C-alpha positions in Angstrom: -3.7 5.1 -23.3 -7.2 3.8 -21.9 -9.8 6.9 -21.1 -9.1 5.6 -17.5 -5.7 6.0 -17.6 -6.2 9.3 -19.7 -8.7 10.5 -17.0 -5.9 9.6 -14.2 -3.1 11.9 -15.8 -4.9 14.4 -16.4 -6.5 14.3 -13.1 -2.3 14.2 -11.8 -1.2 17.1 -14.2 -4.4 19.4 -12.9 -3.7 19.0 -9.2 0.7 19.2 -9.9 -0.1 22.4 -11.2 -2.8 23.6 -8.5 -1.8 22.1 -5.6 1.9 23.7 -6.0 1.1 26.8 -6.9 -2.1 27.3 -4.5 -1.7 24.3 -2.0 -3.2 20.9 -1.1 -6.1 21.7 1.2 -6.4 25.5 -0.2 -7.4 23.9 -3.6 -11.0 22.4 -4.0 -11.8 18.9 -5.5 -14.0 20.8 -7.6 -11.3 23.1 -9.1 -8.8 19.7 -10.2 -11.8 17.9 -11.9 -12.8 21.3 -13.8 -9.2 22.0 -14.7 -8.2 18.1 -15.9 -11.9 18.2 -18.0 -13.2 14.9 -15.9 -16.1 13.7 -14.4 -15.9 13.9 -10.5 -16.5 10.0 -10.7 -13.3 9.8 -13.1 -11.7 11.3 -9.7 -13.0 8.6 -7.4 -12.8 5.4 -9.9 -9.1 6.7 -9.6 -7.8 8.1 -6.6 -10.6 7.6 -4.2 -10.9 10.5 -2.2 -8.5 13.6 -2.5 -6.4 12.3 0.0 -5.6 9.2 -2.4 -5.2 12.0 -5.1 -2.7 14.4 -2.9 -0.8 11.0 -2.1 0.0 10.8 -5.9 1.2 14.2 -6.4 2.9 14.3 -3.9 4.6 10.4 -4.9 5.0 11.6 -8.4 7.2 15.0 -7.0 9.3 12.6 -5.2 10.0 10.7 -8.1 10.5 13.4 -10.4 13.0 15.0 -7.8 15.0 12.1 -7.2 14.8 11.4 -11.0 16.7 15.0 -11.4 19.0 14.7 -8.5 20.2 11.1 -9.6 20.7 12.7 -13.3 22.9 15.8 -12.2 24.6 13.4 -9.7 26.0 11.1 -12.8 27.4 13.8 -14.6 30.1 14.2 -11.7 33.3 12.4 -10.8 33.6 11.8 -6.7 31.2 11.9 -3.9 32.8 15.6 -3.0 31.7 16.9 -6.7 28.1 15.0 -6.6 27.1 16.7 -3.3 28.0 20.0 -4.5 26.2 19.0 -7.5 22.8 18.3 -5.7 23.1 22.2 -4.9 23.8 23.8 -7.5 21.1 22.1 -9.1 18.8 23.8 -6.2 20.0 27.2 -7.5 18.7 26.4 -11.0 15.3 25.2 -9.6 15.0 28.1 -7.2 15.6 29.9 -10.3 12.6 29.4 -11.7 10.1 31.4 -12.8 7.4 29.5 -11.2 9.4 28.3 -7.9 7.1 27.9 -4.7 9.4 26.7 -2.4 9.3 22.5 -1.6 6.1 20.8 -2.5 6.8 19.0 0.9 7.3 21.2 3.3 3.9 23.5 2.4 2.5 20.3 2.0 3.4 19.3 5.6 2.8 22.5 6.5 -1.0 22.9 5.9 -2.0 19.5 6.9 -3.0 18.6 10.7 -0.3 17.7 12.8 0.2 13.7 13.5 0.6 11.4 11.5 -1.2 11.1 7.7 -0.6 9.2 4.4 0.6 12.6 3.2 2.9 13.0 5.9 4.5 10.0 5.3 5.2 10.9 1.5 6.7 13.7 2.4 9.1 12.5 5.2 9.7 9.7 2.8 11.6 12.5 0.4 13.3 14.0 2.3 14.8 10.8 4.2 15.5 9.5 0.6 17.8 13.1 0.2 19.2 12.4 3.6 20.3 8.8 2.6 21.6 10.1 -0.6 23.8 12.7 1.3 24.9 10.5 4.0 25.8 7.6 1.1 28.1 10.0 -0.3 29.1 11.5 3.0 30.6 7.7 3.5 32.1 8.0 -0.5 34.0 10.5 0.4 35.5 9.1 3.4 33.4 11.7 6.3 34.1 10.0 10.0 30.7 10.4 10.8 28.5 10.5 7.5 25.5 9.8 9.3 26.1 13.1 10.7 27.2 15.4 7.8 24.7 13.7 6.0 22.5 15.3 8.3 23.6 18.6 8.0 23.5 18.6 4.1 20.0 17.9 4.4 19.7 20.7 6.8 21.4 23.0 4.9 19.8 21.8 1.7 16.4 22.5 3.6 17.5 26.2 4.9 18.4 27.5 1.6 15.3 26.0 -0.1 13.4 27.8 2.4 15.5 31.3 2.3 15.2 30.9 -1.4 11.4 31.1 -1.2 10.9 33.1 1.3 12.9 36.1 0.1 12.4 35.5 -3.7 16.2 35.4 -4.0 18.0 32.6 -6.0 21.5 33.6 -4.8 21.2 32.1 -1.5 21.2 28.8 -3.1 24.5 29.7 -4.2 25.3 30.7 -0.7 24.4 27.2 0.8 26.7 25.4 -1.9 29.7 27.5 -0.9 28.3 26.9 3.0 28.1 23.0 2.1 31.6 23.5 0.3 32.6 25.0 3.9 31.4 21.8 5.3 33.0 19.3 3.5 36.1 20.5 4.5 35.6 20.9 7.7 34.3 17.2 7.9 37.2 15.9 5.0 39.8 18.1 5.0 41.4 16.2 3.1 39.2 15.5 0.3 39.3 19.0 -1.7 42.9 18.1 -2.7 41.7 14.0 -3.5 38.5 15.6 -5.8 40.8 17.5 -8.3 
């Protein structure tokens, strides 16, 4: 690994920890540089700006979340079990000691209104999840997969926010139960087919 890649990796690791724990705009660039143990020039050489570092941090989070979810649903047969497994994974994540809510919601809330690279990355991650729910709803035979995909995304967001704000992982389990009821309402025969 070259020293440039090493500095980039250290900057991303420091940003991932500090930005997630404290916020993308709260944490100054000097703290990231100090935590990474690199020269300021390394930041500008690797990323060009703090905004680009934030974008890289969020892209890394989006890729990691997609990998975790993809790995989880691959363990299950059938779209119903796959959908519910996403909520089970959420329950595990919110129970982790370092859980601080959704990195994308947090970054979006901190930023100024309007369009930005940061908001586009956050929106892209959410669109990926909504697309996955929609595809699984289609596989399940839902009459309106796009509607069910949007509803499952809204439920996922709400379960994550509720668990974060109340510091209560049980909310994610309640989200899974609500997802099950939502699936029953949209596809009454799906429970029998998945057994």
